[in-house]
TORKOL-4160 file (C-alpha; in steps of 0.2 Angstrom, whole numbers, padded with zeros to 4 digits, m for minus):
353
<pt num="1" X="m0035" Y="m0082" Z="0056"/>
<pt num="2" X="m0033" Y="m0064" Z="0046"/>
<pt num="3" X="m0036" Y="m0046" Z="0051"/>
<pt num="4" X="m0047" Y="m0035" Z="0041"/>
<pt num="5" X="m0051" Y="m0019" Z="0040"/>
<pt num="6" X="m0050" Y="m0009" Z="0057"/>
<pt num="7" X="m0042" Y="m0022" Z="0064"/>
<pt num="8" X="m0058" Y="m0033" Z="0065"/>
<pt num="9" X="m0052" Y="m0052" Z="0066"/>
<pt num="10" X="m0061" Y="m0064" Z="0056"/>
<pt num="11" X="m0058" Y="m0082" Z="0048"/>
<pt num="12" X="m0055" Y="m0086" Z="0029"/>
<pt num="13" X="m0053" Y="m0104" Z="0032"/>
<pt num="14" X="m0071" Y="m0107" Z="0025"/>
<pt num="15" X="m0072" Y="m0124" Z="0012"/>
<pt num="16" X="m0072" Y="m0119" Z="m0005"/>
<pt num="17" X="m0085" Y="m0132" Z="m0007"/>
<pt num="18" X="m0097" Y="m0121" Z="0004"/>
<pt num="19" X="m0096" Y="m0106" Z="m0008"/>
<pt num="20" X="m0113" Y="m0104" Z="m0019"/>
<pt num="21" X="m0104" Y="m0107" Z="m0036"/>
<pt num="22" X="m0109" Y="m0115" Z="m0053"/>
<pt num="23" X="m0103" Y="m0134" Z="m0052"/>
<pt num="24" X="m0090" Y="m0130" Z="m0068"/>
<pt num="25" X="m0081" Y="m0117" Z="m0057"/>
<pt num="26" X="m0082" Y="m0129" Z="m0042"/>
<pt num="27" X="m0075" Y="m0142" Z="m0053"/>
<pt num="28" X="m0062" Y="m0131" Z="m0060"/>
<pt num="29" X="m0056" Y="m0126" Z="m0043"/>
<pt num="30" X="m0055" Y="m0142" Z="m0038"/>
<pt num="31" X="m0043" Y="m0149" Z="m0053"/>
<pt num="32" X="m0031" Y="m0134" Z="m0047"/>
<pt num="33" X="m0030" Y="m0140" Z="m0030"/>
<pt num="34" X="m0039" Y="m0125" Z="m0022"/>
<pt num="35" X="m0049" Y="m0130" Z="m0005"/>
<pt num="36" X="m0051" Y="m0114" Z="0004"/>
<pt num="37" X="m0056" Y="m0098" Z="0004"/>
<pt num="38" X="m0039" Y="m0091" Z="0011"/>
<pt num="39" X="m0030" Y="m0101" Z="m0004"/>
<pt num="40" X="m0040" Y="m0090" Z="m0016"/>
<pt num="41" X="m0037" Y="m0074" Z="m0008"/>
<pt num="42" X="m0016" Y="m0079" Z="m0009"/>
<pt num="43" X="m0016" Y="m0079" Z="m0027"/>
<pt num="44" X="m0020" Y="m0063" Z="m0041"/>
<pt num="45" X="m0034" Y="m0065" Z="m0052"/>
<pt num="46" X="m0021" Y="m0068" Z="m0066"/>
<pt num="47" X="m0013" Y="m0083" Z="m0059"/>
<pt num="48" X="m0031" Y="m0089" Z="m0053"/>
<pt num="49" X="m0036" Y="m0087" Z="m0072"/>
<pt num="50" X="m0021" Y="m0097" Z="m0077"/>
<pt num="51" X="m0022" Y="m0111" Z="m0065"/>
<pt num="52" X="m0039" Y="m0115" Z="m0066"/>
<pt num="53" X="m0043" Y="m0111" Z="m0084"/>
<pt num="54" X="m0056" Y="m0101" Z="m0079"/>
<pt num="55" X="m0062" Y="m0084" Z="m0089"/>
<pt num="56" X="m0061" Y="m0068" Z="m0080"/>
<pt num="57" X="m0079" Y="m0067" Z="m0077"/>
<pt num="58" X="m0079" Y="m0085" Z="m0069"/>
<pt num="59" X="m0064" Y="m0079" Z="m0058"/>
<pt num="60" X="m0073" Y="m0063" Z="m0053"/>
<pt num="61" X="m0088" Y="m0074" Z="m0048"/>
<pt num="62" X="m0076" Y="m0085" Z="m0038"/>
<pt num="63" X="m0067" Y="m0071" Z="m0028"/>
<pt num="64" X="m0084" Y="m0062" Z="m0026"/>
<pt num="65" X="m0091" Y="m0077" Z="m0017"/>
<pt num="66" X="m0075" Y="m0080" Z="m0007"/>
<pt num="67" X="m0076" Y="m0061" Z="m0001"/>
<pt num="68" X="m0093" Y="m0062" Z="0003"/>
<pt num="69" X="m0091" Y="m0077" Z="0014"/>
<pt num="70" X="m0080" Y="m0067" Z="0024"/>
<pt num="71" X="m0090" Y="m0051" Z="0025"/>
<pt num="72" X="m0103" Y="m0062" Z="0035"/>
<pt num="73" X="m0097" Y="m0055" Z="0052"/>
<pt num="74" X="m0103" Y="m0044" Z="0064"/>
<pt num="75" X="m0100" Y="m0024" Z="0059"/>
<pt num="76" X="m0087" Y="m0014" Z="0069"/>
<pt num="77" X="m0097" Y="m0003" Z="0081"/>
<pt num="78" X="m0098" Y="0015" Z="0077"/>
<pt num="79" X="m0092" Y="0018" Z="0096"/>
<pt num="80" X="m0075" Y="0008" Z="0092"/>
<pt num="81" X="m0073" Y="0022" Z="0078"/>
<pt num="82" X="m0078" Y="0035" Z="0088"/>
<pt num="83" X="m0065" Y="0029" Z="0102"/>
<pt num="84" X="m0051" Y="0028" Z="0088"/>
<pt num="85" X="m0049" Y="0009" Z="0091"/>
<pt num="86" X="m0048" Y="0006" Z="0074"/>
<pt num="87" X="m0030" Y="0008" Z="0069"/>
<pt num="88" X="m0029" Y="0025" Z="0075"/>
<pt num="89" X="m0041" Y="0032" Z="0062"/>
<pt num="90" X="m0053" Y="0044" Z="0074"/>
<pt num="91" X="m0039" Y="0050" Z="0084"/>
<pt num="92" X="m0036" Y="0063" Z="0072"/>
<pt num="93" X="m0017" Y="0061" Z="0070"/>
<pt num="94" X="m0011" Y="0060" Z="0053"/>
<pt num="95" X="0005" Y="0060" Z="0043"/>
<pt num="96" X="0004" Y="0074" Z="0030"/>
<pt num="97" X="0009" Y="0073" Z="0012"/>
<pt num="98" X="0015" Y="0090" Z="0012"/>
<pt num="99" X="0001" Y="0097" Z="m0003"/>
<pt num="100" X="m0013" Y="0104" Z="0002"/>
<pt num="101" X="m0023" Y="0095" Z="m0013"/>
<pt num="102" X="m0016" Y="0077" Z="m0008"/>
<pt num="103" X="m0019" Y="0080" Z="0010"/>
<pt num="104" X="m0037" Y="0084" Z="0008"/>
<pt num="105" X="m0041" Y="0069" Z="m0003"/>
<pt num="106" X="m0032" Y="0059" Z="0012"/>
<pt num="107" X="m0042" Y="0069" Z="0025"/>
<pt num="108" X="m0025" Y="0074" Z="0034"/>
<pt num="109" X="m0012" Y="0062" Z="0027"/>
<pt num="110" X="m0008" Y="0043" Z="0031"/>
<pt num="111" X="m0016" Y="0036" Z="0047"/>
<pt num="112" X="m0003" Y="0034" Z="0061"/>
<pt num="113" X="m0012" Y="0016" Z="0063"/>
<pt num="114" X="m0012" Y="0002" Z="0049"/>
<pt num="115" X="m0004" Y="m0002" Z="0034"/>
<pt num="116" X="m0006" Y="0009" Z="0019"/>
<pt num="117" X="0000" Y="0003" Z="0002"/>
<pt num="118" X="0004" Y="0013" Z="m0013"/>
<pt num="119" X="0004" Y="0003" Z="m0029"/>
<pt num="120" X="0006" Y="0009" Z="m0048"/>
<pt num="121" X="0018" Y="0005" Z="m0063"/>
<pt num="122" X="0035" Y="0010" Z="m0063"/>
<pt num="123" X="0038" Y="0028" Z="m0066"/>
<pt num="124" X="0022" Y="0033" Z="m0059"/>
<pt num="125" X="0029" Y="0042" Z="m0043"/>
<pt num="126" X="0028" Y="0028" Z="m0029"/>
<pt num="127" X="0044" Y="0033" Z="m0024"/>
<pt num="128" X="0045" Y="0050" Z="m0024"/>
<pt num="129" X="0030" Y="0051" Z="m0013"/>
<pt num="130" X="0038" Y="0039" Z="m0001"/>
<pt num="131" X="0052" Y="0051" Z="0001"/>
<pt num="132" X="0040" Y="0066" Z="0003"/>
<pt num="133" X="0032" Y="0056" Z="0018"/>
<pt num="134" X="0053" Y="0054" Z="0025"/>
<pt num="135" X="0054" Y="0073" Z="0026"/>
<pt num="136" X="0036" Y="0076" Z="0030"/>
<pt num="137" X="0037" Y="0064" Z="0047"/>
<pt num="138" X="0052" Y="0074" Z="0054"/>
<pt num="139" X="0041" Y="0091" Z="0056"/>
<pt num="140" X="0032" Y="0094" Z="0072"/>
<pt num="141" X="0013" Y="0088" Z="0074"/>
<pt num="142" X="0005" Y="0105" Z="0070"/>
<pt num="143" X="0013" Y="0104" Z="0052"/>
<pt num="144" X="0006" Y="0087" Z="0050"/>
<pt num="145" X="0024" Y="0078" Z="0055"/>
<pt num="146" X="0026" Y="0066" Z="0068"/>
<pt num="147" X="0042" Y="0074" Z="0075"/>
<pt num="148" X="0052" Y="0058" Z="0071"/>
<pt num="149" X="0062" Y="0050" Z="0058"/>
<pt num="150" X="0058" Y="0036" Z="0046"/>
<pt num="151" X="0066" Y="0019" Z="0042"/>
<pt num="152" X="0067" Y="0015" Z="0022"/>
<pt num="153" X="0070" Y="m0004" Z="0018"/>
<pt num="154" X="0074" Y="m0006" Z="0001"/>
<pt num="155" X="0071" Y="m0022" Z="m0007"/>
<pt num="156" X="0076" Y="m0022" Z="m0027"/>
<pt num="157" X="0084" Y="m0005" Z="m0032"/>
<pt num="158" X="0097" Y="0006" Z="m0023"/>
<pt num="159" X="0092" Y="0021" Z="m0012"/>
<pt num="160" X="0088" Y="0036" Z="m0021"/>
<pt num="161" X="0099" Y="0048" Z="m0012"/>
<pt num="162" X="0102" Y="0060" Z="m0025"/>
<pt num="163" X="0084" Y="0064" Z="m0026"/>
<pt num="164" X="0082" Y="0063" Z="m0008"/>
<pt num="165" X="0094" Y="0077" Z="m0007"/>
<pt num="166" X="0086" Y="0088" Z="m0020"/>
<pt num="167" X="0069" Y="0086" Z="m0011"/>
<pt num="168" X="0078" Y="0093" Z="0004"/>
<pt num="169" X="0085" Y="0107" Z="m0006"/>
<pt num="170" X="0069" Y="0112" Z="m0012"/>
<pt num="171" X="0058" Y="0110" Z="0005"/>
<pt num="172" X="0056" Y="0128" Z="0005"/>
<pt num="173" X="0047" Y="0128" Z="m0012"/>
<pt num="174" X="0035" Y="0113" Z="m0006"/>
<pt num="175" X="0031" Y="0118" Z="0013"/>
<pt num="176" X="0026" Y="0135" Z="0012"/>
<pt num="177" X="0016" Y="0132" Z="0027"/>
<pt num="178" X="0031" Y="0129" Z="0037"/>
<pt num="179" X="0043" Y="0144" Z="0043"/>
<pt num="180" X="0060" Y="0143" Z="0032"/>
<pt num="181" X="0068" Y="0143" Z="0051"/>
<pt num="182" X="0060" Y="0127" Z="0056"/>
<pt num="183" X="0066" Y="0119" Z="0039"/>
<pt num="184" X="0082" Y="0125" Z="0039"/>
<pt num="185" X="0085" Y="0118" Z="0056"/>
<pt num="186" X="0079" Y="0101" Z="0053"/>
<pt num="187" X="0093" Y="0089" Z="0049"/>
<pt num="188" X="0083" Y="0078" Z="0037"/>
<pt num="189" X="0096" Y="0065" Z="0031"/>
<pt num="190" X="0101" Y="0060" Z="0050"/>
<pt num="191" X="0084" Y="0054" Z="0053"/>
<pt num="192" X="0081" Y="0043" Z="0039"/>
<pt num="193" X="0088" Y="0026" Z="0042"/>
<pt num="194" X="0090" Y="0016" Z="0026"/>
<pt num="195" X="0090" Y="m0004" Z="0025"/>
<pt num="196" X="0093" Y="m0016" Z="0011"/>
<pt num="197" X="0085" Y="m0033" Z="0012"/>
<pt num="198" X="0089" Y="m0044" Z="m0005"/>
<pt num="199" X="0078" Y="m0060" Z="0001"/>
<pt num="200" X="0063" Y="m0062" Z="0014"/>
<pt num="201" X="0075" Y="m0069" Z="0028"/>
<pt num="202" X="0084" Y="m0052" Z="0028"/>
<pt num="203" X="0068" Y="m0044" Z="0027"/>
<pt num="204" X="0062" Y="m0053" Z="0042"/>
<pt num="205" X="0077" Y="m0051" Z="0052"/>
<pt num="206" X="0076" Y="m0031" Z="0049"/>
<pt num="207" X="0058" Y="m0031" Z="0053"/>
<pt num="208" X="0059" Y="m0041" Z="0068"/>
<pt num="209" X="0075" Y="m0035" Z="0075"/>
<pt num="210" X="0081" Y="m0018" Z="0068"/>
<pt num="211" X="0067" Y="m0008" Z="0065"/>
<pt num="212" X="0057" Y="m0011" Z="0083"/>
<pt num="213" X="0074" Y="m0006" Z="0091"/>
<pt num="214" X="0072" Y="0011" Z="0080"/>
<pt num="215" X="0054" Y="0012" Z="0084"/>
<pt num="216" X="0056" Y="0009" Z="0103"/>
<pt num="217" X="0070" Y="0021" Z="0104"/>
<pt num="218" X="0059" Y="0034" Z="0096"/>
<pt num="219" X="0070" Y="0037" Z="0082"/>
<pt num="220" X="0058" Y="0033" Z="0068"/>
<pt num="221" X="0038" Y="0035" Z="0066"/>
<pt num="222" X="0037" Y="0030" Z="0049"/>
<pt num="223" X="0040" Y="0013" Z="0041"/>
<pt num="224" X="0042" Y="0011" Z="0021"/>
<pt num="225" X="0045" Y="m0005" Z="0012"/>
<pt num="226" X="0049" Y="m0001" Z="m0007"/>
<pt num="227" X="0043" Y="m0014" Z="m0013"/>
<pt num="228" X="0033" Y="m0027" Z="m0003"/>
<pt num="229" X="0030" Y="m0038" Z="m0020"/>
<pt num="230" X="0048" Y="m0038" Z="m0028"/>
<pt num="231" X="0054" Y="m0052" Z="m0016"/>
<pt num="232" X="0038" Y="m0064" Z="m0018"/>
<pt num="233" X="0040" Y="m0063" Z="m0037"/>
<pt num="234" X="0058" Y="m0067" Z="m0034"/>
<pt num="235" X="0058" Y="m0081" Z="m0023"/>
<pt num="236" X="0042" Y="m0091" Z="m0028"/>
<pt num="237" X="0037" Y="m0100" Z="m0043"/>
<pt num="238" X="0019" Y="m0101" Z="m0049"/>
<pt num="239" X="0017" Y="m0116" Z="m0040"/>
<pt num="240" X="0023" Y="m0113" Z="m0023"/>
<pt num="241" X="0008" Y="m0102" Z="m0021"/>
<pt num="242" X="0003" Y="m0111" Z="m0004"/>
<pt num="243" X="0019" Y="m0106" Z="0003"/>
<pt num="244" X="0019" Y="m0090" Z="m0004"/>
<pt num="245" X="0002" Y="m0087" Z="0003"/>
<pt num="246" X="0009" Y="m0094" Z="0021"/>
<pt num="247" X="0022" Y="m0081" Z="0020"/>
<pt num="248" X="0015" Y="m0065" Z="0015"/>
<pt num="249" X="0003" Y="m0067" Z="0028"/>
<pt num="250" X="0016" Y="m0068" Z="0042"/>
<pt num="251" X="0025" Y="m0051" Z="0032"/>
<pt num="252" X="0007" Y="m0042" Z="0034"/>
<pt num="253" X="0005" Y="m0048" Z="0052"/>
<pt num="254" X="0021" Y="m0042" Z="0056"/>
<pt num="255" X="0019" Y="m0025" Z="0050"/>
<pt num="256" X="0004" Y="m0023" Z="0058"/>
<pt num="257" X="0009" Y="m0028" Z="0075"/>
<pt num="258" X="0023" Y="m0014" Z="0071"/>
<pt num="259" X="0009" Y="m0001" Z="0068"/>
<pt num="260" X="m0001" Y="m0007" Z="0083"/>
<pt num="261" X="0013" Y="m0007" Z="0095"/>
<pt num="262" X="0021" Y="0009" Z="0090"/>
<pt num="263" X="0007" Y="0018" Z="0085"/>
<pt num="264" X="0016" Y="0021" Z="0068"/>
<pt num="265" X="0011" Y="0022" Z="0049"/>
<pt num="266" X="0018" Y="0009" Z="0038"/>
<pt num="267" X="0018" Y="0012" Z="0019"/>
<pt num="268" X="0021" Y="m0002" Z="0008"/>
<pt num="269" X="0025" Y="0001" Z="m0011"/>
<pt num="270" X="0018" Y="m0012" Z="m0022"/>
<pt num="271" X="0019" Y="m0017" Z="m0040"/>
<pt num="272" X="0005" Y="m0019" Z="m0051"/>
<pt num="273" X="0001" Y="m0035" Z="m0064"/>
<pt num="274" X="m0007" Y="m0034" Z="m0080"/>
<pt num="275" X="m0026" Y="m0039" Z="m0081"/>
<pt num="276" X="m0033" Y="m0043" Z="m0098"/>
<pt num="277" X="m0050" Y="m0042" Z="m0101"/>
<pt num="278" X="m0063" Y="m0041" Z="m0117"/>
<pt num="279" X="m0083" Y="m0040" Z="m0116"/>
<pt num="280" X="m0083" Y="m0055" Z="m0130"/>
<pt num="281" X="m0071" Y="m0064" Z="m0141"/>
<pt num="282" X="m0073" Y="m0054" Z="m0156"/>
<pt num="283" X="m0070" Y="m0037" Z="m0145"/>
<pt num="284" X="m0049" Y="m0033" Z="m0143"/>
<pt num="285" X="m0042" Y="m0039" Z="m0127"/>
<pt num="286" X="m0039" Y="m0023" Z="m0116"/>
<pt num="287" X="m0026" Y="m0023" Z="m0103"/>
<pt num="288" X="m0028" Y="m0015" Z="m0086"/>
<pt num="289" X="m0017" Y="m0016" Z="m0069"/>
<pt num="290" X="m0021" Y="m0021" Z="m0054"/>
<pt num="291" X="m0010" Y="m0022" Z="m0037"/>
<pt num="292" X="m0001" Y="m0038" Z="m0035"/>
<pt num="293" X="0000" Y="m0050" Z="m0022"/>
<pt num="294" X="m0019" Y="m0056" Z="m0022"/>
<pt num="295" X="m0033" Y="m0055" Z="m0011"/>
<pt num="296" X="m0024" Y="m0061" Z="0006"/>
<pt num="297" X="m0014" Y="m0047" Z="0004"/>
<pt num="298" X="m0026" Y="m0034" Z="0002"/>
<pt num="299" X="m0037" Y="m0039" Z="0016"/>
<pt num="300" X="m0021" Y="m0035" Z="0027"/>
<pt num="301" X="m0022" Y="m0016" Z="0023"/>
<pt num="302" X="m0031" Y="m0002" Z="0031"/>
<pt num="303" X="m0030" Y="0009" Z="0015"/>
<pt num="304" X="m0026" Y="0007" Z="m0003"/>
<pt num="305" X="m0020" Y="0020" Z="m0014"/>
<pt num="306" X="m0014" Y="0020" Z="m0031"/>
<pt num="307" X="m0003" Y="0030" Z="m0043"/>
<pt num="308" X="m0007" Y="0033" Z="m0061"/>
<pt num="309" X="0003" Y="0039" Z="m0074"/>
<pt num="310" X="m0008" Y="0048" Z="m0087"/>
<pt num="311" X="m0006" Y="0055" Z="m0104"/>
<pt num="312" X="m0002" Y="0073" Z="m0106"/>
<pt num="313" X="0012" Y="0084" Z="m0098"/>
<pt num="314" X="0008" Y="0098" Z="m0088"/>
<pt num="315" X="0020" Y="0115" Z="m0084"/>
<pt num="316" X="0026" Y="0125" Z="m0071"/>
<pt num="317" X="0039" Y="0140" Z="m0074"/>
<pt num="318" X="0054" Y="0132" Z="m0082"/>
<pt num="319" X="0049" Y="0113" Z="m0076"/>
<pt num="320" X="0036" Y="0101" Z="m0086"/>
<pt num="321" X="0029" Y="0084" Z="m0078"/>
<pt num="322" X="0019" Y="0070" Z="m0085"/>
<pt num="323" X="0002" Y="0070" Z="m0078"/>
<pt num="324" X="0000" Y="0058" Z="m0063"/>
<pt num="325" X="m0016" Y="0054" Z="m0053"/>
<pt num="326" X="m0017" Y="0048" Z="m0034"/>
<pt num="327" X="m0032" Y="0037" Z="m0032"/>
<pt num="328" X="m0040" Y="0031" Z="m0014"/>
<pt num="329" X="m0045" Y="0013" Z="m0020"/>
<pt num="330" X="m0050" Y="0008" Z="m0003"/>
<pt num="331" X="m0050" Y="0015" Z="0015"/>
<pt num="332" X="m0063" Y="0013" Z="0029"/>
<pt num="333" X="m0063" Y="0033" Z="0031"/>
<pt num="334" X="m0060" Y="0039" Z="0014"/>
<pt num="335" X="m0071" Y="0042" Z="m0001"/>
<pt num="336" X="m0067" Y="0034" Z="m0016"/>
<pt num="337" X="m0059" Y="0049" Z="m0026"/>
<pt num="338" X="m0042" Y="0055" Z="m0035"/>
<pt num="339" X="m0032" Y="0070" Z="m0037"/>
<pt num="340" X="m0023" Y="0074" Z="m0052"/>
<pt num="341" X="m0004" Y="0076" Z="m0048"/>
<pt num="342" X="0014" Y="0080" Z="m0055"/>
<pt num="343" X="0031" Y="0078" Z="m0049"/>
<pt num="344" X="0042" Y="0094" Z="m0048"/>
<pt num="345" X="0059" Y="0096" Z="m0042"/>
<pt num="346" X="0051" Y="0101" Z="m0024"/>
<pt num="347" X="0041" Y="0085" Z="m0025"/>
<pt num="348" X="0024" Y="0078" Z="m0028"/>
<pt num="349" X="0010" Y="0092" Z="m0028"/>
<pt num="350" X="m0008" Y="0091" Z="m0034"/>
<pt num="351" X="m0012" Y="0100" Z="m0050"/>
<pt num="352" X="m0028" Y="0108" Z="m0058"/>
<pt num="353" X="m0030" Y="0104" Z="m0077"/>
């Protein structure tokens, strides 16, 4: 069983033979030794094309049919949303980013319940935004925080301590809504707990032992995993997709359990993969990016956000920054929309261009 949006549980164990697909697509899927919907959800679109030899359009038909089979379940009653029983969405409690423009996009910030993914290419600003949230969480609730600390789990790069210190120094410039006396009273670095996980086993130990202890003691109220895709790309080959899928769903279940039990936001930074597409054989092949880890992972998320690095530069005083954009890919409580942003010394802020 897998957990869908708003905590609704649904089965993805339907056999692929039961899907309404063209015979040639079904035959290609059988040759690739896929048998169930859950197995398809565990593989990215690019890998499905490689394993099956199907075109992108055929793979889109396959994944659409698989997704439709999972949607054949009773809808979530509006009463549950009103009561806040879907991951704390209606409770009104959010973790603010600290920028009015971006917080407006997110209707106050990250929901305290459920797993939020932030994906994007290298250099898009994902880690910058995660660090900013590690500071924001320490403010009182009236200033968009949760009055607690954060645990930051690094799986590939070293923790950017130098940048964190710069953000702390520049907090009065970013958080003009907060009294300077309150900012100066907070000991930000004392409440950010840094963990390093070089493989899936160490990540599992961290999430099952150390992180629950920090949460239970009230020392942290934000869990960041940077990045969730790195370990899966390093430890699994293309043919190991079934075992990879099991490990991925186990990780998602652990993160969801932590969020549910301690009513805390979980932010997972994800990498992206190139997806190539063309309308016909004579047209040039275009490349787009898609979040890594496939549909199995996507179905475990409450919110999926994407940071894009755009063409062009913006300036602010003596600073300049490449233009970025934060987009809502999906969320049960948000419109699919986006805001332009830039990375300054004080952090990530929305811009008007």
